[in-house]
N, C-alpha and C positions, 0 to 999 in steps of 0.2 A: 504494500500500499504506500502510495506517495504522500508527500507533505499535504498537498491540497485536499486529497481524499481524507486524510486523518482529520484536518481542520474542518471540513464539512460534516464529518461523522460527529465531531464533538459539537459543532454549532447546532446540529440537528438534535442531538441528545438534550442539550441544554435548552433549546427552544421548547422542545416537547415536554420535558420533565420539570423544568424549573419555571418557565415562563408561559407555560400552557398554550404554547403555539404562537405567542406574541413575539415573534422574532425581531420585531422593530426595537425591542428593548435589549437585544443582545449588545454588549459593549464591544468596542473595537478590540482587536486582537491583543494589545498590550495593556488595556484597561483592566483594573482589578475586578474580579468577579465578586468578591466580597464587598468592596466599596460600592459597587453599582447595584448591590442587592439581588444579584442572581443566585448566589448560594450562601448558605450559613454553615455552621459546624456539622450539622446533620447532613446537609447537601454534599459536603466534602466527602464524608464517608460513603454516600451513594455513588459519588463520582469515582472514587477509588475502586468500588466494586464494579462499576461499569467498565473502567479501564482494564481491569483484570479479566473480566469476562470477554469483552469485545476484542481486545488486542492480544490477549493470551500473555499478559505481563504479570509480574508480581511487584507491587508497590511496597517497598520497605518502609518501616517507620521513619527511618533517617532521610527518606526521600520525600516526606510529606512537608515540604517547605514551599514558601510562596513562589520562589523561582520556578519550581516544577508544576505547581497546582493552581497558582493564583490568577492566571490569565489564560485566554484561549491560545495565545502565541506560546506561553510557557508550557501549556499541556501538549500542544502539538510537538514542540521541540523534545519534550520529555519522552513521549510516545515514540518518536523517530529514533531517539538514542536507545531506548529499551528494546525496540524491535529490530533495529538495524535496517529500517525501511529506506528506500531510496528517496533522495532529494533532488529534483530536477535542477540543473544548473541554470542560471540566468535570472 
C-alpha cells in the first residue's frame, strides 16, 4: 500500500468513526487530531486497534506518542515505517 492509499484509508476511518461522515471537519494532515476535537483518549485506543487490524502492525506502548499518532500525516508516516510500504517519489 502506498502513502496516498494509507492516508485515504486513515481519513476515511476518522471521517466515518469519529466525525460521523462529516469529512469537512477533518483537519489538514499536520494539524492535531486532539486539538481539533477529532479524537480523545478513548479514540486513540480505538485508532490503535484499527491500525493493528487494518495494517497488520503492532503498536508498542513506546510508540504511542504525538509524533506517530497525533495527526493524519504522522499516522501515515508511522504506518509507512511499520509496514515498509512504498512511497512514490516526487
